[in-house]
DSSP file (Angstrom, degrees, kcal/mol; ACC not computed):
  #  RESIDUE AA STRUCTURE BP1 BP2  ACC     N-H-->O    O-->H-N    N-H-->O    O-->H-N    TCO  KAPPA ALPHA  PHI   PSI    X-CA   Y-CA   Z-CA
    1    1 A M              0   0    0      0, 0.0     2,-0.5     0, 0.0     0, 0.0   0.000 360.0 360.0 360.0 133.9   -8.2  -11.3  -26.2
    2    2 A I        +     0   0    0      0, 0.0     2,-0.4     0, 0.0     0, 0.0  -0.894 360.0 176.6-105.9 132.2   -5.3  -13.6  -25.7
    3    3 A I        -     0   0    0     -2,-0.5     3,-0.1    27,-0.0   147,-0.1  -0.982  34.0-102.2-134.4 146.4   -5.9  -16.9  -24.0
    4    4 A K        -     0   0    0     -2,-0.4     2,-0.6     1,-0.1     3,-0.0  -0.235  46.2 -97.3 -59.0 152.3   -3.5  -19.8  -23.3
    5    5 A D        -     0   0    0      1,-0.1    -1,-0.1     2,-0.0     2,-0.1  -0.654  46.8-123.1 -72.3 122.1   -3.8  -22.8  -25.5
    6    6 A L        -     0   0    0     -2,-0.6    -1,-0.1     1,-0.1    -3,-0.0  -0.358  10.4-142.2 -71.0 148.5   -6.0  -25.1  -23.6
    7    7 A S        +     0   0    0      2,-0.1     2,-0.2    -2,-0.1    -1,-0.1   0.002  56.4 121.5-105.4  29.2   -4.5  -28.6  -22.9
    8    8 A Y  S    S-     0   0    0      1,-0.1     2,-0.4     2,-0.0    -2,-0.0  -0.612  77.0 -88.5 -90.9 155.0   -7.6  -30.7  -23.3
    9    9 A N    >   -     0   0    0     -2,-0.2     3,-1.0     1,-0.2    -1,-0.1  -0.449  32.2-159.9 -66.9 117.2   -7.7  -33.6  -25.8
   10   10 A K  T 3  S+     0   0    0     -2,-0.4    27,-0.3     1,-0.2    -1,-0.2   0.548  86.8  67.6 -77.7  -6.6   -8.9  -32.1  -29.1
   11   11 A Q  T 3  S+     0   0    0     25,-0.1    -1,-0.2     2,-0.1     2,-0.1   0.704  88.5  83.1 -81.7 -20.5   -9.9  -35.5  -30.4
   12   12 A D  S <  S-     0   0    0     -3,-1.0    25,-0.7     1,-0.1     2,-0.4  -0.429  83.1-119.7 -80.5 157.7  -12.7  -35.7  -27.7
   13   13 A L  E     -a   37   0A   0     90,-0.3    92,-3.5    -2,-0.1    93,-0.5  -0.824  31.8-168.9 -97.7 137.6  -16.1  -34.1  -28.2
   14   14 A Y  E     -a   38   0A   0     23,-2.4    25,-2.1    -2,-0.4     2,-0.4  -0.904  17.7-135.6-125.9 152.9  -17.2  -31.4  -25.7
   15   15 A V  E     -ab  39 107A   0     91,-2.6    93,-3.0    -2,-0.3     2,-0.4  -0.848  20.1-163.2-100.6 143.5  -20.4  -29.6  -24.9
   16   16 A I  E     -ab  40 108A   0     23,-2.4    25,-3.0    -2,-0.4     2,-0.6  -0.996  15.1-137.0-130.7 130.3  -20.3  -25.8  -24.4
   17   17 A G  E     -a   41   0A   0     91,-2.3     2,-0.5    -2,-0.4    93,-0.3  -0.746  27.1-177.7 -83.6 122.2  -23.0  -23.7  -22.7
   18   18 A V        +     0   0    0     23,-3.2    25,-0.2    -2,-0.6    40,-0.1  -0.967  19.7 178.4-129.1 116.5  -23.5  -20.5  -24.8
   19   19 A S        -     0   0    0     -2,-0.5    -1,-0.1    23,-0.1    39,-0.1   0.730  53.3-110.4 -84.0 -24.2  -26.0  -17.8  -23.7
   20   20 A G  S    S+     0   0    0      1,-0.4    -2,-0.0    37,-0.1    22,-0.0   0.277  79.3 125.6 104.2  -7.5  -25.2  -15.5  -26.5
   21   21 A G  S  > S-     0   0    0      1,-0.1     4,-2.2   139,-0.0    -1,-0.4  -0.289  78.0 -99.3 -77.0 169.8  -23.5  -13.0  -24.2
   22   22 A P  H  > S+     0   0    0      0, 0.0     4,-2.0     0, 0.0     5,-0.2   0.832 117.6  53.3 -62.9 -34.5  -20.0  -11.7  -24.9
   23   23 A D  H  > S+     0   0    0      2,-0.2     4,-2.1     1,-0.2     5,-0.1   0.955 114.3  38.6 -68.6 -48.8  -18.3  -14.1  -22.4
   24   24 A S  H  > S+     0   0    0      2,-0.2     4,-2.4     1,-0.2    -1,-0.2   0.852 116.3  52.3 -72.5 -32.2  -19.7  -17.3  -23.7
   25   25 A M  H  X S+     0   0    0     -4,-2.2     4,-2.5     2,-0.2    -1,-0.2   0.889 109.3  50.9 -67.5 -37.4  -19.4  -16.2  -27.3
   26   26 A A  H  X S+     0   0    0     -4,-2.0     4,-2.4    -5,-0.2    -2,-0.2   0.934 111.2  47.2 -63.5 -45.7  -15.8  -15.4  -26.7
   27   27 A L  H  X S+     0   0    0     -4,-2.1     4,-2.9     2,-0.2     5,-0.3   0.918 111.3  51.8 -62.5 -42.6  -15.1  -18.8  -25.2
   28   28 A L  H  X S+     0   0    0     -4,-2.4     4,-2.6     1,-0.2    -1,-0.2   0.934 111.3  46.8 -57.7 -46.8  -16.9  -20.5  -28.1
   29   29 A D  H  X S+     0   0    0     -4,-2.5     4,-2.6     2,-0.2    -1,-0.2   0.889 112.5  50.2 -64.0 -39.5  -14.8  -18.6  -30.6
   30   30 A I  H  X S+     0   0    0     -4,-2.4     4,-1.6     2,-0.2    -2,-0.2   0.947 113.3  44.6 -63.1 -49.9  -11.6  -19.4  -28.7
   31   31 A L  H  <>S+     0   0    0     -4,-2.9     5,-2.4     1,-0.2     4,-0.3   0.906 114.6  49.4 -63.4 -41.7  -12.4  -23.1  -28.5
   32   32 A F  H ><5S+     0   0    0     -4,-2.6     3,-1.5    -5,-0.3    -1,-0.2   0.932 110.9  49.2 -61.9 -46.1  -13.5  -23.2  -32.2
   33   33 A S  H 3<5S+     0   0    0     -4,-2.6    -1,-0.2     1,-0.3    -2,-0.2   0.769 108.0  55.1 -68.2 -24.1  -10.3  -21.4  -33.3
   34   34 A Q  T 3<5S-     0   0    0     -4,-1.6    -1,-0.3    -5,-0.2    -2,-0.2   0.420 121.2-107.9 -88.2   2.0   -8.2  -23.9  -31.2
   35   35 A G  T < 5 +     0   0    0     -3,-1.5    -3,-0.2    -4,-0.3     2,-0.2   0.703  60.1 159.2  87.4  21.0   -9.8  -26.8  -33.0
   36   36 A Y      < -     0   0    0     -5,-2.4     2,-0.5     1,-0.1    -1,-0.2  -0.529  43.1-123.4 -77.8 144.8  -12.0  -28.3  -30.4
   37   37 A K  E     -a   13   0A   0    -25,-0.7   -23,-2.4   -27,-0.3     2,-0.3  -0.787  44.4-175.4 -86.1 123.5  -14.9  -30.5  -31.4
   38   38 A L  E     -a   14   0A   0     -2,-0.5    30,-1.0   -25,-0.2     2,-0.5  -0.916  37.4-160.0-132.3 147.0  -18.0  -28.9  -29.9
   39   39 A V  E     -ac  15  68A   0    -25,-2.1   -23,-2.4    -2,-0.3     2,-0.5  -0.995  30.7-144.2-115.2 119.4  -21.8  -29.3  -29.4
   40   40 A V  E     -ac  16  69A   0     28,-3.0    30,-3.0    -2,-0.5     2,-0.4  -0.725  15.0-164.7 -90.5 127.9  -23.1  -25.8  -28.6
   41   41 A C  E     +ac  17  70A   0    -25,-3.0   -23,-3.2    -2,-0.5     2,-0.4  -0.930   8.3 179.6-116.3 136.2  -26.0  -25.7  -26.1
   42   42 A N  E     - c   0  71A   0     28,-2.0    30,-2.0    -2,-0.4     2,-0.5  -0.999  12.8-158.3-137.1 135.4  -28.3  -22.7  -25.5
   43   43 A V  E     - c   0  72A   0     -2,-0.4     2,-0.7    28,-0.2    30,-0.2  -0.962   5.5-157.7-113.3 122.9  -31.2  -22.3  -23.1
   44   44 A N  E     - c   0  73A   0     28,-2.9    30,-2.9    -2,-0.5     8,-0.1  -0.891   9.1-177.0 -98.1 110.3  -33.9  -19.7  -23.9
   45   45 A Y        -     0   0    0     -2,-0.7    31,-0.6    28,-0.2    -1,-0.1   0.536  32.3-134.8 -84.5  -7.0  -35.6  -18.9  -20.6
   46   46 A N        +     0   0    0     29,-0.1     3,-0.1     1,-0.1    -2,-0.1   0.841  67.5 125.4  56.7  36.7  -38.0  -16.5  -22.3
   47   47 A T        +     0   0    0      1,-0.1     2,-0.3    28,-0.0    -1,-0.1   0.608  67.7  37.6 -99.0 -15.1  -37.5  -13.9  -19.6
   48   48 A R  S >  S-     0   0    0      1,-0.1     3,-1.4     0, 0.0     4,-0.4  -0.949  81.2-119.8-133.8 154.2  -36.5  -11.0  -21.9
   49   49 A K  T 3  S+     0   0    0     -2,-0.3     4,-0.4     1,-0.3     3,-0.3   0.767 114.5  57.1 -65.3 -22.8  -37.7   -9.9  -25.3
   50   50 A E  T 3> S+     0   0    0      1,-0.2     4,-2.7     2,-0.1    -1,-0.3   0.591  81.8  90.4 -81.0 -10.6  -34.1  -10.4  -26.6
   51   51 A S  H <> S+     0   0    0     -3,-1.4     4,-2.0     1,-0.2    -1,-0.2   0.893  88.0  43.9 -56.7 -46.9  -34.0  -14.1  -25.5
   52   52 A S  H  > S+     0   0    0     -4,-0.4     4,-2.3    -3,-0.3    -1,-0.2   0.893 113.1  52.5 -67.1 -39.4  -35.3  -15.6  -28.7
   53   53 A Y  H  > S+     0   0    0     -4,-0.4     4,-2.7     1,-0.2    -2,-0.2   0.926 108.9  50.3 -60.0 -44.9  -33.1  -13.3  -30.8
   54   54 A E  H  X S+     0   0    0     -4,-2.7     4,-2.4     1,-0.2    -2,-0.2   0.894 109.8  50.0 -63.4 -40.0  -30.0  -14.4  -28.8
   55   55 A Q  H  X S+     0   0    0     -4,-2.0     4,-2.4    -5,-0.2    -1,-0.2   0.921 112.2  47.8 -64.3 -41.8  -30.8  -18.1  -29.3
   56   56 A T  H  X S+     0   0    0     -4,-2.3     4,-2.7     2,-0.2    -2,-0.2   0.898 110.3  52.6 -64.0 -40.4  -31.3  -17.5  -33.1
   57   57 A M  H  X S+     0   0    0     -4,-2.7     4,-2.2     2,-0.2    -2,-0.2   0.916 110.9  46.5 -61.3 -44.6  -27.9  -15.6  -33.2
   58   58 A V  H  X S+     0   0    0     -4,-2.4     4,-2.2     2,-0.2    -2,-0.2   0.922 112.9  50.0 -64.5 -43.8  -26.1  -18.5  -31.5
   59   59 A K  H  X S+     0   0    0     -4,-2.4     4,-2.3     1,-0.2    -2,-0.2   0.911 111.1  48.8 -61.0 -43.1  -27.8  -21.0  -33.8
   60   60 A N  H  X S+     0   0    0     -4,-2.7     4,-2.5     2,-0.2    -1,-0.2   0.882 108.5  53.5 -65.2 -38.7  -26.8  -19.0  -36.9
   61   61 A Y  H  X S+     0   0    0     -4,-2.2     4,-2.0     2,-0.2    -1,-0.2   0.926 109.7  49.1 -58.9 -44.4  -23.2  -18.7  -35.6
   62   62 A C  H  X>S+     0   0    0     -4,-2.2     5,-2.9     1,-0.2     4,-0.7   0.902 110.2  50.1 -63.9 -41.7  -23.2  -22.5  -35.3
   63   63 A L  H ><5S+     0   0    0     -4,-2.3     3,-0.7     3,-0.2    -1,-0.2   0.923 110.9  49.8 -61.0 -43.6  -24.5  -22.9  -38.8
   64   64 A M  H 3<5S+     0   0    0     -4,-2.5    -2,-0.2     1,-0.2    -1,-0.2   0.858 117.9  39.0 -63.3 -36.8  -21.9  -20.5  -40.2
   65   65 A K  H 3<5S-     0   0    0     -4,-2.0    -1,-0.2    -5,-0.2    -2,-0.2   0.384 111.4-117.9 -95.7   2.2  -19.1  -22.4  -38.4
   66   66 A N  T <<5 +     0   0    0     -4,-0.7     2,-0.3    -3,-0.7    -3,-0.2   0.912  62.6 150.9  60.1  45.0  -20.6  -25.9  -39.1
   67   67 A L      < -     0   0    0     -5,-2.9    -1,-0.2    -8,-0.1     2,-0.2  -0.802  51.9-106.9-105.4 148.1  -21.0  -26.6  -35.4
   68   68 A M  E     -c   39   0A   0    -30,-1.0   -28,-3.0    -2,-0.3     2,-0.4  -0.526  37.9-160.5 -71.4 140.0  -23.6  -28.8  -33.8
   69   69 A F  E     -c   40   0A   0    -30,-0.2     2,-0.4    -2,-0.2   -28,-0.2  -0.985  16.3-179.7-128.9 134.8  -26.3  -26.9  -32.0
   70   70 A E  E     +c   41   0A   0    -30,-3.0   -28,-2.0    -2,-0.4     2,-0.3  -0.996  15.1 170.9-129.9 125.8  -28.8  -28.0  -29.3
   71   71 A G  E     -c   42   0A   0     -2,-0.4     2,-0.3   -30,-0.2   -28,-0.2  -0.975  13.7-169.4-136.2 150.6  -31.3  -25.5  -27.9
   72   72 A I  E     -c   43   0A   0    -30,-2.0   -28,-2.9    -2,-0.3     2,-0.4  -0.953  12.3-147.2-132.9 157.2  -34.3  -25.5  -25.7
   73   73 A S  E     +c   44   0A   0     -2,-0.3     2,-0.3   -30,-0.2   -28,-0.2  -0.995  24.9 174.1-124.3 126.2  -36.9  -23.0  -24.8
   74   74 A V        -     0   0    0    -30,-2.9     2,-0.4    -2,-0.4    -2,-0.0  -0.867  21.2-143.7-130.9 161.9  -38.5  -23.0  -21.4
   75   75 A T        -     0   0    0     -2,-0.3     2,-0.2   -28,-0.0   -29,-0.1  -0.993  16.2-135.1-132.7 127.5  -40.8  -20.9  -19.3
   76   76 A Y        -     0   0    0    -31,-0.6     2,-0.4    -2,-0.4     7,-0.0  -0.556  17.2-166.0 -79.5 139.5  -40.6  -20.2  -15.6
   77   77 A K    >   -     0   0    0     -2,-0.2     3,-2.8     1,-0.1     4,-0.2  -0.959  31.0-118.7-122.9 146.5  -43.7  -20.4  -13.4
   78   78 A K  G >  S+     0   0    0     -2,-0.4     3,-1.9     1,-0.3    -1,-0.1   0.831 113.1  63.1 -52.9 -35.6  -43.9  -19.1   -9.9
   79   79 A E  G 3  S+     0   0    0      1,-0.3    -1,-0.3    -3,-0.0     3,-0.1   0.608  85.4  76.6 -68.7  -8.1  -44.6  -22.6   -8.5
   80   80 A D  G <  S-     0   0    0     -3,-2.8    -1,-0.3     1,-0.3     2,-0.2   0.568  97.9-140.4 -75.4  -8.1  -41.1  -23.6   -9.8
   81   81 A G    <   +     0   0    0     -3,-1.9    -1,-0.3    -4,-0.2     2,-0.1  -0.545  62.0  19.4  88.2-151.4  -39.6  -21.8   -6.8
   82   82 A N     >  -     0   0    0     -2,-0.2     4,-2.6     1,-0.1     5,-0.2  -0.351  68.9-142.8 -58.7 125.4  -36.5  -19.6   -6.8
   83   83 A F  H  > S+     0   0    0      1,-0.2     4,-3.3     2,-0.2     5,-0.2   0.921  96.5  50.5 -60.7 -47.2  -35.8  -18.6  -10.4
   84   84 A E  H  > S+     0   0    0      1,-0.2     4,-2.2     2,-0.2    -1,-0.2   0.913 114.0  44.4 -60.8 -44.0  -32.0  -18.8  -10.2
   85   85 A A  H  > S+     0   0    0      2,-0.2     4,-2.3     1,-0.2    -1,-0.2   0.922 115.4  48.5 -65.6 -43.6  -32.1  -22.3   -8.7
   86   86 A W  H  X S+     0   0    0     -4,-2.6     4,-2.7     2,-0.2    -2,-0.2   0.935 112.0  48.7 -60.3 -47.5  -34.7  -23.4  -11.2
   87   87 A A  H  X S+     0   0    0     -4,-3.3     4,-2.7     1,-0.2    -1,-0.2   0.892 110.9  50.6 -62.1 -41.0  -32.8  -22.0  -14.2
   88   88 A R  H  X S+     0   0    0     -4,-2.2     4,-2.8    -5,-0.2     5,-0.3   0.920 111.6  48.0 -63.2 -43.8  -29.5  -23.7  -13.0
   89   89 A D  H  X S+     0   0    0     -4,-2.3     4,-2.3     2,-0.2     5,-0.2   0.933 113.5  47.1 -62.2 -46.1  -31.4  -27.1  -12.7
   90   90 A V  H  X S+     0   0    0     -4,-2.7     4,-2.2     2,-0.2    -2,-0.2   0.942 114.6  47.8 -58.6 -48.3  -32.9  -26.7  -16.1
   91   91 A R  H  X S+     0   0    0     -4,-2.7     4,-2.7     1,-0.2    -2,-0.2   0.937 115.2  41.8 -60.7 -51.7  -29.6  -25.7  -17.7
   92   92 A Y  H  X S+     0   0    0     -4,-2.8     4,-2.2     2,-0.2    -1,-0.2   0.823 112.9  53.3 -74.1 -29.0  -27.5  -28.5  -16.1
   93   93 A N  H  X S+     0   0    0     -4,-2.3     4,-2.2    -5,-0.3    -1,-0.2   0.910 111.8  47.1 -64.9 -41.3  -30.1  -31.1  -16.8
   94   94 A F  H  X S+     0   0    0     -4,-2.2     4,-2.3    -5,-0.2    -2,-0.2   0.932 111.6  49.9 -63.9 -46.9  -30.1  -30.1  -20.4
   95   95 A F  H  X S+     0   0    0     -4,-2.7     4,-2.8     1,-0.2    -2,-0.2   0.915 110.4  51.1 -57.8 -42.6  -26.4  -30.1  -20.6
   96   96 A K  H  X S+     0   0    0     -4,-2.2     4,-2.5     1,-0.2    -1,-0.2   0.915 108.7  51.0 -62.4 -43.6  -26.3  -33.6  -19.1
   97   97 A E  H  X S+     0   0    0     -4,-2.2     4,-2.5     1,-0.2    -1,-0.2   0.913 112.8  46.0 -58.9 -43.4  -28.8  -34.8  -21.6
   98   98 A V  H  X S+     0   0    0     -4,-2.3     4,-2.2     2,-0.2     6,-0.3   0.904 110.4  52.9 -69.1 -41.4  -26.7  -33.4  -24.5
   99   99 A L  H  X>S+     0   0    0     -4,-2.8     5,-2.2    -5,-0.2     4,-0.7   0.927 114.1  43.3 -57.4 -44.8  -23.5  -34.8  -23.0
  100  100 A E  H  <5S+     0   0    0     -4,-2.5     3,-0.4     3,-0.2    -2,-0.2   0.899 110.5  55.4 -68.9 -40.7  -25.1  -38.3  -22.8
  101  101 A K  H  <5S+     0   0    0     -4,-2.5    -2,-0.2     1,-0.2    -1,-0.2   0.896 121.5  28.9 -58.1 -42.4  -26.7  -38.0  -26.3
  102  102 A Y  H  <5S-     0   0    0     -4,-2.2    -1,-0.2    -5,-0.1    -2,-0.2   0.399 103.9-123.6-100.2   1.2  -23.3  -37.3  -28.0
  103  103 A N  T  <5 -     0   0    0     -4,-0.7   -90,-0.3    -3,-0.4    -3,-0.2   0.920  48.2-178.7  53.2  45.9  -21.2  -39.2  -25.5
  104  104 A A      < -     0   0    0     -5,-2.2   -90,-0.2    -6,-0.3    -1,-0.1  -0.368  32.1-131.9 -78.5 156.9  -19.2  -36.0  -24.9
  105  105 A K  S    S-     0   0    0    -92,-3.5    40,-0.3     1,-0.2     2,-0.3   0.889  71.5 -27.5 -77.0 -43.3  -16.2  -35.8  -22.6
  106  106 A A        -     0   0    0    -93,-0.5   -91,-2.6    38,-0.1     2,-0.5  -0.947  59.4 -99.2-164.2 175.8  -17.1  -32.6  -20.6
  107  107 A L  E     -bd  15 146A   0     38,-2.9    40,-3.5    -2,-0.3     2,-0.4  -0.947  24.4-153.4-114.7 128.6  -18.9  -29.3  -20.5
  108  108 A F  E     +bd  16 147A   0    -93,-3.0   -91,-2.3    -2,-0.5     2,-0.3  -0.857  16.0 179.5 -96.8 135.7  -17.2  -25.9  -21.0
  109  109 A V        -     0   0    0     38,-2.3    41,-0.4    -2,-0.4   -91,-0.1  -0.946  31.0-126.6-131.8 158.1  -18.7  -22.8  -19.4
  110  110 A A        +     0   0    0    -93,-0.3    38,-0.1    -2,-0.3   -84,-0.1   0.025  49.0 148.0 -98.4  26.9  -17.5  -19.2  -19.6
  111  111 A H        -     0   0    0     52,-0.1    39,-0.5     4,-0.1     2,-0.2  -0.389  25.9-176.6 -59.2 138.8  -17.3  -18.3  -15.9
  112  112 A H  B >>  -f  150   0B   0     39,-0.1     4,-2.0    40,-0.1     3,-0.7  -0.599  44.1 -70.2-128.7-170.8  -14.4  -15.8  -15.5
  113  113 A Q  H 3> S+     0   0    0     40,-2.6     4,-2.5    37,-0.7     5,-0.2   0.817 127.8  56.8 -59.3 -34.1  -12.7  -14.0  -12.6
  114  114 A D  H 3> S+     0   0    0     39,-0.4     4,-2.5     1,-0.2    -1,-0.3   0.911 109.1  47.0 -61.0 -41.3  -15.7  -11.7  -11.9
  115  115 A D  H <> S+     0   0    0     -3,-0.7     4,-2.6     2,-0.2    -2,-0.2   0.872 109.6  54.2 -67.1 -37.6  -17.9  -14.9  -11.4
  116  116 A L  H  X S+     0   0    0     -4,-2.0     4,-2.2     2,-0.2    -2,-0.2   0.941 112.2  43.2 -59.9 -48.6  -15.2  -16.4   -9.2
  117  117 A L  H  X S+     0   0    0     -4,-2.5     4,-2.7     2,-0.2    -2,-0.2   0.909 113.0  51.9 -65.9 -43.0  -15.3  -13.3   -7.0
  118  118 A E  H  X S+     0   0    0     -4,-2.5     4,-2.3     1,-0.2    -2,-0.2   0.911 111.2  47.7 -60.4 -43.0  -19.1  -13.0   -7.0
  119  119 A T  H  X S+     0   0    0     -4,-2.6     4,-2.4     2,-0.2    15,-0.2   0.921 111.5  50.5 -64.7 -43.9  -19.4  -16.7   -5.9
  120  120 A Y  H  X S+     0   0    0     -4,-2.2     4,-2.4     1,-0.2    -2,-0.2   0.936 111.8  47.5 -58.2 -48.1  -16.8  -16.2   -3.2
  121  121 A L  H  X S+     0   0    0     -4,-2.7     4,-2.8     1,-0.2    -1,-0.2   0.885 111.3  50.3 -64.8 -38.9  -18.6  -13.1   -1.8
  122  122 A M  H  X S+     0   0    0     -4,-2.3     4,-2.4    -5,-0.2    -1,-0.2   0.909 110.5  50.5 -64.3 -41.0  -22.0  -14.9   -1.9
  123  123 A Q  H  <>S+     0   0    0     -4,-2.4     5,-2.6     2,-0.2     4,-0.3   0.924 114.1  44.1 -62.7 -43.6  -20.6  -17.9    0.0
  124  124 A K  H ><5S+     0   0    0     -4,-2.4     3,-1.0     3,-0.2    -2,-0.2   0.922 113.7  50.1 -67.0 -43.8  -19.0  -15.6    2.6
  125  125 A Q  H 3<5S+     0   0    0     -4,-2.8    -2,-0.2     1,-0.3    -1,-0.2   0.886 114.4  43.9 -62.7 -39.9  -22.2  -13.4    3.0
  126  126 A R  T 3<5S-     0   0    0     -4,-2.4    -1,-0.3    -5,-0.2    -2,-0.2   0.454 109.2-126.3 -84.8   0.1  -24.4  -16.5    3.4
  127  127 A R  T < 5 +     0   0    0     -3,-1.0     2,-0.3    -4,-0.3    -3,-0.2   0.873  42.5 179.4  55.3  40.9  -21.9  -18.0    5.8
  128  128 A I      < -     0   0    0     -5,-2.6     2,-0.7    -6,-0.2    -1,-0.2  -0.564  24.6-137.5 -73.5 130.6  -21.8  -21.1    3.7
  129  129 A I        +     0   0    0     -2,-0.3     2,-0.3    -3,-0.1    -1,-0.1  -0.820  40.0 156.8 -90.7 120.2  -19.4  -23.8    5.0
  130  130 A T        -     0   0    0     -2,-0.7     3,-0.1     1,-0.1    -2,-0.0  -0.948  53.1-129.0-142.3 158.5  -17.5  -25.2    2.1
  131  131 A K  S    S+     0   0    0     -2,-0.3     2,-0.4     1,-0.2    -1,-0.1   0.692 101.9  29.4 -77.8 -20.1  -14.3  -27.1    1.4
  132  132 A Y  S    S-     0   0    0      2,-0.1     2,-0.4    -3,-0.0    -1,-0.2  -0.975  73.8-144.6-146.7 124.7  -13.5  -24.6   -1.3
  133  133 A F        +     0   0    0     -2,-0.4     2,-0.3    -3,-0.1   -13,-0.2  -0.719  69.9   2.5 -89.9 139.7  -14.5  -20.9   -1.7
  134  134 A G  S    S-     0   0    0     -2,-0.4     2,-0.3   -15,-0.2    -2,-0.1  -0.669 105.3 -42.0  93.2-146.2  -15.3  -19.6   -5.2
  135  135 A L        -     0   0    0     -2,-0.3     2,-0.3    16,-0.1    -2,-0.1  -0.931  46.3-135.9-124.2 146.7  -15.2  -21.7   -8.3
  136  136 A K        -     0   0    0     -2,-0.3     3,-0.1     1,-0.1    12,-0.1  -0.747  19.0-127.4 -98.5 151.1  -12.8  -24.4   -9.4
  137  137 A E  S    S+     0   0    0     -2,-0.3    11,-3.3     1,-0.2     2,-0.4   0.871 101.6  26.6 -63.8 -35.4  -11.5  -24.6  -13.0
  138  138 A E  E    S+E  147   0A   0      9,-0.2     2,-0.3    10,-0.1    -1,-0.2  -0.997  79.5 137.9-130.2 132.8  -12.6  -28.2  -13.1
  139  139 A T  E     -E  146   0A   0      7,-2.0     7,-3.4    -2,-0.4     2,-0.5  -0.927  45.6-107.9-155.8 176.7  -15.5  -29.7  -11.0
  140  140 A F  E     +E  145   0A   0     -2,-0.3     2,-0.4     5,-0.2     5,-0.2  -0.980  31.2 172.5-119.6 129.1  -18.4  -32.1  -11.3
  141  141 A L  E >  S-E  144   0A   0      3,-2.2     3,-1.8    -2,-0.5    -2,-0.0  -0.999  75.6  -3.6-132.0 134.0  -22.0  -30.9  -11.2
  142  142 A A  T 3  S-     0   0    0     -2,-0.4    -1,-0.1     1,-0.3     3,-0.1   0.858 130.5 -60.8  52.2  37.2  -25.0  -33.2  -11.8
  143  143 A N  T 3  S+     0   0    0      1,-0.2     2,-0.4    -3,-0.0    -1,-0.3   0.742 113.9 114.8  62.1  26.6  -22.4  -35.9  -12.5
  144  144 A I  E <  S- E   0 141A   0     -3,-1.8    -3,-2.2   -37,-0.0     2,-0.5  -0.970  71.7-114.4-124.3 145.6  -20.9  -34.1  -15.4
  145  145 A K  E     - E   0 140A   0     -2,-0.4   -38,-2.9   -40,-0.3     2,-0.5  -0.642  32.0-161.2 -77.2 125.3  -17.3  -32.7  -15.6
  146  146 A V  E     -dE 107 139A   0     -7,-3.4    -7,-2.0    -2,-0.5     2,-0.5  -0.935   3.2-163.8-112.2 128.4  -17.5  -28.9  -15.9
  147  147 A I  E     -dE 108 138A   0    -40,-3.5   -38,-2.3    -2,-0.5    -9,-0.2  -0.949   9.4-174.8-116.2 128.8  -14.5  -27.0  -17.2
  148  148 A R    >   +     0   0    0    -11,-3.3     3,-1.2    -2,-0.5   -38,-0.1  -0.766   9.5 170.6-120.7  82.5  -14.1  -23.2  -16.6
  149  149 A P  T 3  S+     0   0    0      0, 0.0     3,-0.3     0, 0.0    -1,-0.1   0.585  71.3  60.1 -74.8  -8.0  -11.0  -22.2  -18.6
  150  150 A L  B >   +f  112   0B   0    -39,-0.5     3,-2.3   -41,-0.4   -37,-0.7   0.354  68.4 106.0 -99.0   6.2  -11.5  -18.4  -18.2
  151  151 A L  T <  S+     0   0    0     -3,-1.2    -1,-0.2     1,-0.3   -35,-0.1   0.782  78.9  53.1 -60.3 -27.5  -11.4  -18.3  -14.4
  152  152 A D  T 3  S+     0   0    0     -3,-0.3     2,-0.5   -40,-0.1    -1,-0.3   0.374  94.4  92.2 -88.5   7.2   -7.9  -16.7  -14.4
  153  153 A M    <   -     0   0    0     -3,-2.3   -40,-2.6     2,-0.0     2,-0.7  -0.877  66.0-147.6-107.0 131.0   -9.1  -13.9  -16.7
  154  154 A L        +     0   0    0     -2,-0.5     3,-0.1   -41,-0.2    -2,-0.1  -0.860  19.0 179.4 -92.1 116.9  -10.4  -10.6  -15.5
  155  155 A L    >   +     0   0    0     -2,-0.7     3,-1.7     1,-0.1   -43,-0.1  -0.637  10.3 165.1-119.7  71.2  -12.9   -9.5  -18.1
  156  156 A P  T 3  S+     0   0    0      0, 0.0    -1,-0.1     0, 0.0    -2,-0.0   0.710  73.4  57.1 -66.3 -20.2  -14.2   -6.2  -16.8
  157  157 A Y  T 3  S+     0   0    0     -3,-0.1     2,-0.2     2,-0.0    -2,-0.0   0.540  88.8  96.4 -87.1  -5.7  -15.8   -5.2  -20.1
  158  158 A M  S <  S-     0   0    0     -3,-1.7     3,-0.1     1,-0.1    -3,-0.1  -0.535  76.4-113.6 -88.6 151.7  -18.0   -8.3  -20.2
  159  159 A S        -     0   0    0     -2,-0.2  -136,-0.1     1,-0.2    -1,-0.1  -0.205  52.3 -67.2 -72.9 169.6  -21.6   -8.5  -19.0
  160  160 A E        -     0   0    0      1,-0.1     2,-0.2     2,-0.1    -1,-0.2  -0.356  60.0-114.8 -57.7 133.2  -22.8  -10.5  -16.1
  161  161 A C        +     0   0    0      1,-0.1    -1,-0.1    -3,-0.1   -50,-0.0  -0.518  33.2 177.9 -76.4 134.9  -22.4  -14.2  -16.9
  162  162 A S              0   0    0     -2,-0.2    -1,-0.1     1,-0.1    -2,-0.1   0.160 360.0 360.0-118.9  16.7  -25.5  -16.3  -17.1
  163  163 A D              0   0    0   -146,-0.1   -52,-0.1   -53,-0.0    -1,-0.1   0.472 360.0 360.0 -76.9 360.0  -23.9  -19.5  -18.0
């Protein structure tokens, strides 16, 4: 996969959300190979039998590459409400804690063109009134800067993004 050289300051420290899927692992590898300073974050939701394996795989990758790793393991309960909303809150609260802990500049996530289109279609289907349809390459969520450098890439071979 060929990706543009990203133009963010490589002297700054960044957090990256990594699920262990091909999209986030690809972004991690790209950022690492371009010399970015990273703290890798992984959330194990314990919803699939592979979840613990994927967290261990991401942690081992970080050990091999001498990258900082932060991981949490959580369990959803029905009283937590809608799973997707709950998981997003857990994920971004965790990312925010790690950003503050390391005084990191921003958060990288691996959303790509498929995610952009999916978000646009959900917004239209739900008749959501918004200033911007889809996803922006840079935005703020939970008071943290979120960077999505893969939005202009069509990655049809990649699995559904859970970042």
